[in-house]
N, C-alpha and C positions, 0 to 999 in steps of 0.2 A: 593451145590447150586441147583443141579438138583432135589434132594429130596424135597427142600423147594418149588420149582416150582410145583412139582407134588402135594404136600399137598395143595398149594394155588389153583391149578386147581381143585382138588377134592372138596375143600370147596366151590368154586364158582359154580361148577356143582350141588352139594348138595343143595345149596341155591336156585339155579334156579329151580331145580326139586321140591322142597318143597314149593316154593313161599314165603319163609321166608327171611327177611332181617337179616344180621349178627348183626345188631344193634337194632333189635326189630321192631315190627309193629308200624306204624304211624297212629293213630286214625284220625288226621287232614286230612291226605291224603286219608284215608278211607272214611271220610265224603264226600269229593269231588266225589269219585267214587260212593258212595252210592247214592248221590243226582242225579247223571247222570244215573245210571243203575238200582237202586233198589227202589227209592222213589215212582215211579209211582204206583207200586203195594203194597209196604210195608208202604207207607206214611212217612211223615216227622219225626214222632216220633216212627216209627216202629210198630204202632198199626194196620196197614193194611188199605187198601183202600176198603171200603165196595162196591163201585160200580164195581171195578175190580173183587172182590170176587164173587159178584152176577153174573156178566157177564160170569165168568169162571165156575160157580157152584162149587166153591171151598172155603175152609176155609184157610185163610191166617193167620198163627200163629203170635201172638204178639211177636215181637223180644225181648221185655224186660221180657217176662214170664219165670218162672222157667224151663219150659219144653225146651225152646230154650237155655236159659243161662246155663243150666246144661250140654249141649253138649260140647264136646271138640272143641278146635280151629280147629283141623284137620277135624272133622266132619262138622263143619260149612263151612269151606273152600271148602270141597267136595260138599256140597249142592250148593254153589255159582258157582263152576266150572262145575259141572256135572248135576245140577238140581235135582229136587225131586218132584214126583207126577206131578202136572200140571205145576210146575215151570220149565221153560226151563233153560239150562245152560247159564250163562252170558259169552259170548265170547268176548265182547268189553270192559271188565273191565279196568279202568284206574289204573294201578299199581297192586301189588300183592294182592291176596285174603286176606292175613293176615292183611292188612291194613283195609279192610272192616270189618273183624272179630273184630279187635280192636275197630272200631267205633260201631259195634253192641253191644259190651260189655258195651258201655256207656248208653245203654237203660235199663240196669239191674235195677229192682225195688227193 
């Protein structure tokens, strides 16, 4: 019984560390988080907000583009949690980054 508990504890810890659900990512939950934390800069369709890009003097990549979609889920989750370039890390994300990544995958062209 003790070994089963250790295995379950290890699986729970691994899941928490990697921000992945044991049952897969939830794009619907990711949409809610995206709309709260990402939509302001990336826009409703992931095409980017030109006003924000201009204000930051930055290029906001289109999330449906081949360049973004070709990145691994882990790489996209890292950008969300750690930031990249002028994008700050998202610290108040509702749910695991894997859910937002699943939602971003729906933008694929």
